[in-house]
N, C-alpha and C positions, 0 to 999 in steps of 0.2 A: 226603534228599529235596533236589531242585534247587530253588534260589531263582529265582523269576521274573525275567527281565531288565524293566530299566525299560520298555523298548517293550513287552513282553508285558503287564506290568502295566497300561500306558495303554490296551491293548485292551479290558481288561475292567473299567476304571474309568470315571470321569467323563469326558466330552470334555474336551480340552486345548485351553487358549487362552493367548495371551501376555498378560502383565500390562499394564494401562494405568498409565503413571506419573502421579503428583499434580500434575505440572506443568501450568501454565496456558498454556505455551508452543504446544502444538498447536492451542488454540481461537483463541488470538490470531492465530497464522499462518494460519488458516483465514479469520478476519475480514479479515486484511489482503490476501489474494489476492482475496477476493470483492468487497471494495470497490474493489479495483484494476481487475477486469475490468468491473464495472458502470459505473464511471467511464469508463472508455474507450469503451463500447459509447454511453454518453450524450454523449461529446465529438464524436461526429459531427455534431450539430446545432448551428448557430450561432444565439445567443440574443441579442436586441437589446432592451435597456431604456433607451430614450430614447438619448441619444448613445454609451452603454456597450456596446459588443460583446463577447460571452463565449461560451463553448460549454457544453454540457449537462454535460460532465464537473465543472464548478464546484460542483455540489451536493455531490457525495460527495468528490471527490478530496482536499479539505483533511483529510478524515478518515483518508485512506491515510497521511499524513504524521504525523499523530497516533498512529495505530496503530505506525507506524515508530518513532516517538519513545519509544513505552512499549517496545518490543522492544530498542532500543538501550540504553536506560536502565536496564532490570531484567536483560536477559540478555547484554549486551555485543555488540561489533561482530562477531564471527564468527557469532552467531546472527542478528543483524540482516542480514548479508551472505547468509547462507543463506535468509531470508525473502525479499530482494531478487530473488535469483536464481531462487528458485521462483516469486515472483510474475511475473518476466520471462519465465519458460518458459511459464507458464499463460496469459499474456496472448498470446505466441507461438503456443500452441495453439489458442486461441480465435480468433485471426485465420485460421490456416490451416482449420481446422474451418469457418469461415463462408466462406472462399474455396472449399473443396470443395462445400459446400452450394450455393453461388451458381453454380458451373459445371455442376453435376449437372443433366441434363434434367428440367425440370418436368413433373408429371403433366399430361396433356391437359385436364382440368377444373379445373387450378388456375392462377387469372388473376392471381397475386400475384407474378409474379417480378421485375417492375420494381420494386414496392414493397419487396420484399426487398432488392434491390439497392441501392435508394436509402437504406435504413436500414442494414442490417447487410453491405453489400457491401464487398468487399476493395477499400480505398482505400489504395494503397501509401504516399502521403504521410503519410497519418493514422497508419497503422500503425507506420511507421518513426520518426515523430515521437513517438508515444507510448511506444514502446519505449525510445528512446534518451533522452528526457527523463526518463522514470522512472528508468533505470538511473542516469544520471549524476546527477541530484537527490538520489535516495534514499541512493545511495554517500556523497555529500558531506555530506547532512544526518546520516547515521548515524556517520560518522567524525569530524566535528567535535563532534557531541555527547560520544562517546565520549573524545575528548581532551580536552575541557574538564572531564570528570568526573573525569579523572586528576588533574587539577590541583584541583579543589574538592571532590573526594570526594563525600559526600552533601549539602553545602551548595550554595546557588545553582541550585537546580532550575530555576528561572524562567528564568535567564540562558543554561543550555545549551540548554534547551527552545526560546527564542525565536532565539538566536543561530544554532544549527544550523539551524532552519527558514528563517530568512531567507536563509543562503547557499544551501540546497538549492532552495528555492523560486525564488530567481533563476536558477539554473543550469537548473532544470526549465522554468520559464515561456519563457526565451529559447530553449533548444533546441526544444521543443515548438512555439512559435509561428513560428518562423523556419522549420523543417523543413515544418510543416503548411500555414501560410497566406501565407508571404512570397510576394508576387507576386499573390494572390488578394485579399488586404486590404492595400492600399498606402498609403503616406504617412501622414497624421495618424491614420487610422482603425487602421493597424496599430500605432502608438504606444500609442493609448489602449487597444487590444487586450491589449498585452503589458503596460503599467503597472496596467491594471485588474486582469488575472489575476493578477498578483503580488501587488498590495495586497489584492485580496479574499482569496486564499488564506491570507496571512499575519495578516488581521484575524480570519478565522474560527479560527486557531488561538490567537489571543490571547483571543478571547471563550470558546473552549472550555478555556482553561487550567487553571480551578478542576475542570473535569472531568477533564482529563488529570492533574493533580495527584491527584485522589482515587483514579483508577483506578491510577496506579502506587503510590500509597501501599497501597492494599488488595493488589496483587500482591506487593508487597515484604514484608508482614507474613504473608501467607498461602502465598507460593511456599517450599516445604520446603527448597529449595536455595540460597536467599538468606541472605546474612549476617545476624546479629542486629542487629534496630532498635533502638537505643538511646532514651531519651526524647527527647534533643536531635534526633536524626535524625527520630523521629516527629513532633516539632513542625515539622520543616524541610518534611516530605512532606505535610502536612496544612494 
């Protein structure tokens, strides 16, 4: 009697599905890309608090760096680079999609074309600024964090989180502000915009440092592929 082949057996058995791994990486990657796209949309609006000028991306964009820190710290530079390139690609796709929707002819009874263009319209300077700043800043942030970790191992988490973020945010803020708003915001206002943007993002990361510590500690203890966490390491990440 002939034994059924694997393909034949699958036809008469339960439906086949790929196995979902136990890694937290896919979920963190999804959060990373979502925060990036949402903050980029918010960045089209300039916000003024007294003498301080910033953009709407300031509310969520610091969390992109925090999520990027978690990826680089737990999964390494290759995984962080993969997340950065995917985030870059998704941001570019969002911009292209908004452009296609913008230039598509609106329905005759839809009166909001100008409003759509004002909020989600393709603004080349903003799009290019966001993509370039994100790519440069995040790559620097992740690379520096991983290089510091090579020297400190599991110790000094706060130093690599803050040190990498400072360098990454400097690059990110200068690139974005220069490409997006140089010439639109000039002189003293431009300097205030750049300095406040940098100081605010770093301050948010400092404030959220205990949360970042807790998230990294949780993932390290529960990520099946991460190395064993000794008592000394456990004390360091908590």
